[in-house]
C-alpha positions in Angstrom: -63.2 -29.1 21.5 -60.5 -31.7 22.1 -57.1 -30.6 23.4 -59.1 -29.2 26.7 -61.1 -32.5 27.4 -57.6 -34.1 26.0 -56.0 -32.8 29.1 -58.9 -33.2 31.5 -58.9 -37.4 30.8 -55.5 -36.9 31.6 -55.5 -35.0 34.3 -58.9 -37.3 35.8 -56.9 -40.3 36.5 -53.8 -41.2 38.7 -54.5 -37.9 40.5 -57.6 -38.5 40.8 -58.9 -42.2 41.8 -56.0 -42.8 43.4 -54.7 -40.1 45.1 -57.4 -37.9 46.1 -59.3 -41.1 47.0 -56.2 -41.9 49.1 -56.2 -37.7 50.3 -59.8 -38.3 51.8 -59.5 -41.2 52.9 -56.3 -40.9 55.6 -57.4 -37.2 56.2 -60.6 -36.7 55.4 -60.8 -32.7 54.6 -57.8 -31.2 55.9 -55.7 -31.4 52.9 -58.5 -29.9 50.0 -56.7 -26.7 51.0 -53.3 -28.4 48.7 -55.9 -29.6 46.4 -57.5 -26.2 45.9 -53.5 -24.4 46.1 -52.2 -26.8 43.5 -55.3 -26.4 40.9 -54.7 -22.1 41.3 -51.4 -21.9 40.8 -50.4 -24.0 38.9 -53.0 -23.0 35.9 -51.3 -20.3 34.2 -48.2 -22.4 33.0 -51.1 -25.3 31.5 -53.0 -22.6 30.4 -49.5 -20.5 28.6 -50.1 -24.4 26.6 -53.2 -23.4 24.6 -52.3 -19.7 24.5 -48.8 -20.2 23.0 -50.0 -22.5 20.3 -52.6 -20.4 18.8 -50.7 -17.3 18.8 -47.1 -18.7 17.2 -49.0 -22.0 15.7 -45.7 -23.5 17.3 -45.4 -25.6 20.5 -43.8 -24.5 23.6 -41.0 -27.2 22.4 -40.4 -25.3 19.8 -40.1 -22.3 22.3 -37.9 -23.6 24.2 -35.7 -24.5 21.2 -35.8 -20.5 20.8 -34.5 -19.2 23.7 -30.9 -21.8 23.4 -30.7 -26.0 22.5 -29.1 -26.0 26.4 -33.0 -25.6 27.4 -34.4 -27.9 24.8 -32.0 -29.9 26.4 -33.1 -29.7 30.0 -36.3 -30.3 28.9 -35.4 -33.3 26.5 -33.5 -35.0 29.7 -36.5 -33.7 32.2 -38.5 -36.2 29.9 -36.5 -38.9 29.9 -36.0 -38.9 33.0 -39.6 -39.1 34.3 -41.9 -40.8 31.7 -41.1 -44.8 32.4 -42.1 -43.6 35.5 -44.7 -41.7 35.3 -46.0 -44.2 32.5 -45.5 -46.9 34.6 -47.3 -45.7 37.6 -50.4 -44.6 34.9 -50.2 -48.4 33.7 -50.2 -49.8 36.4 -53.3 -48.0 37.9 -54.9 -49.0 34.8 -54.0 -52.7 34.5 -55.0 -53.3 38.2 -59.0 -51.3 37.2 -59.0 -53.6 34.1 -58.2 -57.1 36.1 -61.2 -55.7 38.8 -63.6 -54.9 35.6 -62.9 -58.6 33.9 -62.3 -60.2 37.5 -59.0 -61.8 36.1 -56.6 -60.9 38.8 -54.4 -63.4 38.7 -53.7 -62.6 35.3 -50.9 -60.3 36.2 -48.0 -58.9 34.3 -50.1 -61.1 30.8 -52.6 -58.4 31.7 -50.9 -55.2 31.7 -49.2 -56.3 28.7 -52.4 -56.9 26.6 -52.8 -53.0 27.8 -50.4 -51.8 26.9 -50.3 -53.8 23.0 -53.5 -52.8 22.5 -52.8 -48.7 23.5 -49.7 -49.3 21.1 -51.4 -50.4 18.4 -54.2 -47.6 18.3 -52.0 -45.4 18.5 -50.3 -46.3 15.3 -53.0 -47.1 14.0 -55.1 -44.5 14.7 -53.0 -41.6 16.1 -54.9 -38.5 17.8 -58.2 -39.0 15.6 -58.9 -42.3 17.8 -57.8 -40.8 20.6 -59.9 -38.0 20.7 -63.0 -39.8 19.7 -61.9 -42.1 22.3 -62.0 -39.7 25.2 -65.1 -37.8 25.0 -66.9 -40.7 25.6 -65.4 -42.3 28.2 -64.8 -38.7 30.5 -68.7 -38.3 29.2 -69.2 -41.8 31.6 -67.2 -41.3 34.2 -68.4 -37.7 34.9 -71.6 -38.8 35.3 -71.4 -41.8 37.4 -68.8 -39.6 40.0 -71.5 -36.8 39.9 -73.9 -39.6 40.8 -71.7 -41.1 43.4 -70.6 -37.4 45.1 -74.4 -36.4 45.0 -75.3 -40.1 46.8 -72.5 -39.9 49.2 -74.1 -36.8 50.8 -77.6 -38.0 50.8 -76.6 -40.8 53.5 -73.2 -38.7 54.7 -70.0 -40.2 56.3 -69.0 -43.4 58.0 -67.3 -42.1 60.6 -67.0 -38.5 61.4 -64.8 -36.1 60.2 -62.2 -34.4 61.9 -60.1 -32.2 61.2 -56.3 -33.0 61.0 -53.7 -29.7 63.2 -51.7 -28.4 60.3 -48.2 -29.3 62.1 -48.9 -33.1 61.8 -49.8 -32.4 57.6 -45.9 -30.8 57.4 -44.3 -32.9 59.1 -42.3 -36.0 57.9 -44.2 -39.0 56.2 -48.0 -36.8 56.2 -45.4 -34.1 54.0 -44.2 -36.4 51.6 -47.7 -37.4 50.7 -48.7 -33.7 50.0 -46.2 -33.1 48.0 -47.0 -36.6 46.2 -50.9 -35.5 45.8 -49.7 -31.7 44.8 -47.4 -33.2 41.8 -50.2 -34.4 39.7 -53.0 -32.1 40.9 -54.7 -31.6 38.3 -51.0 -33.6 36.3 -47.4 -32.8 36.0 -46.4 -28.8 34.7 -44.3 -30.9 32.1 -47.4 -32.5 30.6 -48.3 -28.0 29.4 -46.3 -29.1 26.7 -48.3 -31.8 25.6 -51.7 -29.3 25.4 -49.6 -26.8 22.5 -49.2 -30.1 21.0 -52.4 -31.6 21.1 -53.8 -28.2 19.8 -51.2 -28.3 16.3 -52.5 -31.3 15.9 -56.5 -30.1 16.5 -56.1 -27.1 14.2 -54.0 -29.7 11.2 -56.9 -32.6 11.7 -60.2 -30.2 12.0 -58.9 -27.4 9.2 -60.4 -24.5 11.4 -58.1 -22.1 13.7 -60.0 -20.9 16.8 -59.5 -17.7 17.9 -57.1 -17.2 20.6 -60.8 -16.8 22.9 -61.7 -19.5 22.1 -59.1 -22.0 22.5 -58.7 -21.1 26.4 -62.5 -21.6 26.7 -61.8 -24.7 25.3 -59.3 -25.4 28.3 -60.7 -23.4 30.2 -63.8 -26.5 30.2 -61.5 -29.0 30.7 -59.6 -27.7 33.9 -62.3 -26.7 35.9 -63.6 -29.6 34.7 -60.9 -31.8 36.6 -60.5 -29.3 39.3 -64.0 -29.7 40.7 -63.6 -33.4 39.8 -60.5 -33.4 42.6 -62.2 -31.8 44.9 -65.2 -34.6 44.8 -62.7 -38.2 45.1 -61.5 -36.2 48.3 -64.9 -35.8 49.3 -65.5 -39.6 48.3 -62.5 -41.3 50.1 -63.7 -38.6 53.4 -66.3 -40.2 53.5 -66.1 -43.9 52.1 -62.6 -44.9 54.3 -62.1 -42.0 56.8 -61.6 -43.3 60.3 -62.9 -47.0 59.5 -58.9 -48.1 60.3 -59.1 -49.3 56.7 -55.7 -49.0 54.3 -56.2 -48.6 50.8 -54.0 -51.5 49.3 -50.8 -51.3 47.6 -51.7 -53.8 44.7 -53.0 -52.7 41.7 -55.6 -55.1 41.1 -56.4 -55.4 44.5 -56.9 -51.3 44.8 -58.4 -50.9 42.3 -61.2 -53.5 43.4 -61.6 -51.5 46.8 -61.8 -47.9 44.9 -64.8 -49.8 43.8 -66.3 -50.7 46.3 -66.3 -48.6 48.6 -67.7 -46.9 45.2 -70.5 -49.2 45.2 -71.5 -49.5 48.8 -73.3 -46.1 48.1 -74.8 -46.6 44.8 -75.5 -50.5 45.2 -74.5 -53.5 44.2 -76.6 -53.2 41.0 -74.0 -50.4 40.7 -70.8 -52.6 40.1 -70.5 -52.9 37.0 -71.2 -49.5 35.5 -68.7 -48.4 38.0 -65.6 -51.1 37.0 -65.8 -49.7 33.3 -66.2 -46.4 34.6 -63.0 -46.2 36.0 -60.7 -48.3 33.8 -62.0 -46.6 31.4 -61.4 -43.1 32.1 -57.6 -45.1 33.5 -57.9 -46.1 29.7 -57.8 -43.0 28.5 -55.5 -41.6 30.7 -53.3 -44.2 29.7 -53.4 -43.7 25.7 -53.3 -40.0 26.7 -49.7 -40.7 28.3 -48.3 -42.7 25.6 -49.2 -40.3 22.5 -47.6 -37.3 24.4 -44.9 -39.0 25.6 -44.2 -39.8 22.0 -44.8 -36.7 20.6 -42.5 -34.3 22.3 -39.7 -36.8 22.1 -40.2 -36.7 18.7 -40.9 -33.1 18.3 -37.7 -32.7 20.7 -35.7 -35.1 18.4 -36.5 -33.4 15.5 -35.2 -30.0 16.7 -31.7 -31.6 18.3 -30.8 -33.6 15.6 -33.2 -33.7 12.4 -33.9 -30.6 9.6 -37.2 -31.3 8.7 -40.5 -32.0 11.1 -41.6 -35.3 10.1 -45.3 -36.2 9.1 -48.1 -38.0 11.4 -47.0 -41.6 12.8 -43.6 -40.8 11.5 -40.5 -44.0 12.3 -39.6 -41.3 15.4 -43.1 -40.8 16.6 -43.2 -44.8 16.9 -39.5 -45.5 17.7 -41.1 -43.0 21.0 -44.4 -44.8 21.8 -41.9 -48.3 21.5 -39.7 -47.3 23.8 -42.1 -45.7 26.7 -44.3 -48.6 26.5 -41.5 -51.4 26.5 -39.9 -48.7 29.7 -43.1 -48.4 31.8 -43.7 -52.7 31.0 -40.3 -53.0 32.9 -40.7 -50.7 35.8 -44.0 -52.1 36.3 -42.6 -55.7 35.9 -39.6 -54.5 39.1 -42.0 -52.9 40.9 -45.7 -53.3 40.3 -46.2 -55.2 43.6 -45.7 -52.1 45.0 -47.8 -49.2 43.3 -48.6 -46.7 46.0 -45.3 -46.0 46.1 -44.6 -46.7 42.5 -47.1 -43.6 41.8 -45.6 -41.3 45.4 -41.7 -42.1 43.0 -43.4 -40.7 40.0 -45.4 -37.7 41.5 -42.6 -36.6 43.9 -40.3 -36.4 40.7 -42.8 -34.8 38.1 -43.8 -32.0 41.9 -39.7 -31.3 41.9 -39.1 -30.3 38.3 -41.7 -28.3 37.9 -41.1 -25.1 39.4 -38.4 -25.2 36.3 -40.8 -25.8 33.4 -43.5 -22.9 34.9 -40.5 -20.4 34.8 -39.6 -21.0 30.7 -43.8 -21.5 29.9 -44.3 -18.1 31.4 -40.8 -17.0 29.9 -41.5 -18.0 27.2 -45.6 -16.3 26.8 -44.7 -12.7 27.5 -41.7 -13.3 25.1 -41.3 -10.4 22.0 -42.0 -13.2 19.4 -45.6 -13.6 20.3 -48.0 -10.8 19.4 -49.2 -8.3 22.1 -52.5 -8.9 22.2 -52.0 -12.9 22.6 -49.8 -11.8 25.8 -51.1 -12.8 29.5 -52.8 -9.6 31.1 -51.9 -8.8 34.8 -53.6 -10.5 36.8 -52.5 -13.5 34.4 -48.9 -12.7 35.5 -49.3 -11.9 39.1 -50.4 -15.6 39.2 -47.7 -16.7 37.3 -45.3 -15.4 39.4 -47.3 -16.6 42.4 -47.3 -20.0 41.3 -43.6 -20.3 40.6 -43.1 -19.2 44.3 -45.1 -21.6 45.5 -43.7 -24.2 43.2 -40.0 -23.3 44.0 -41.0 -23.2 48.1 -42.6 -26.5 48.0 -40.0 -28.1 46.3 -37.3 -26.4 48.5 -39.2 -27.3 51.8 -39.0 -31.5 50.0 -35.1 -31.4 49.4 -34.4 -30.2 53.2 -36.9 -32.5 54.9 
């Protein structure tokens, strides 16, 4: 086990702690249908990352190069265009929970700089092995604390009456913009599917064990199911704790983190504050490291295929340079826009949703290509779901552009 758990950690971060909680707080249960739809219709394109890597012994990025250099360049430019905003959004939220946990809210950018430096150092020294081990520990802690909070919330009931929001209001103006942003990272951005294939490759190299295709997909499915179910938990928690209260979640990272942790402890009890604060920071810390590593690896492989003749070894100069670029770029974004954390998150998630149809179509084309063994290609149901997902993602992207 490894790549699927890493995926779950990457997903159970901003999309859950921030976006799902906001969805419940502002709209009650009305956006649950969009959360479920995003998880269902995006599923094939994430699964294909694990499927393709296991069947071909190469990453999706290598597959993009098979289609042609224009596609590889397109992916490279998409990565460059989104990585700073995505990393900054994740980093800002992580820094907020760090400041809340240790009571260093007045440290601001210094706390973020320290956090980013530590993440960079950890990846340069330990790389995948450290990342894999860390994620499994913090994932269990967050899973248990979230389930506990969810059960206690159900027992105590909602703080206020939860009424359905009319559908017309959900697909109009600012409400629709939030729905798009919510689905953009639900469970996460589609272009991050390449990371699953890279992590699958690395896991095989690290352990020397090549799982069967069925084992790889089953391991990925476990992580995907966990992240999907927890997304619903956070929507319910947001609805039970905040809907109808007239309170708005703060836009600043530190104050947002304090408010979210306070909501949880309000249901569980003050004694749990440290546990919840540590759990929330832990999962965001894992997400932050996974995002830095994912962008580092994807940039490394893209540069190798575009500009170099041979594949580099682990922790190559290209990987190190890519990590440094991502970390520094994300820090600069936070320095300029850090006070508007929720807007930064909405921007990053919206960018991810708009580029999703392109990546989805290419991933589907790859796993049905001739060089993929017939027995490893998706069956009829997955093909139908893939086309439905492509239509779903394209349709909402066009609606967003029109609005």
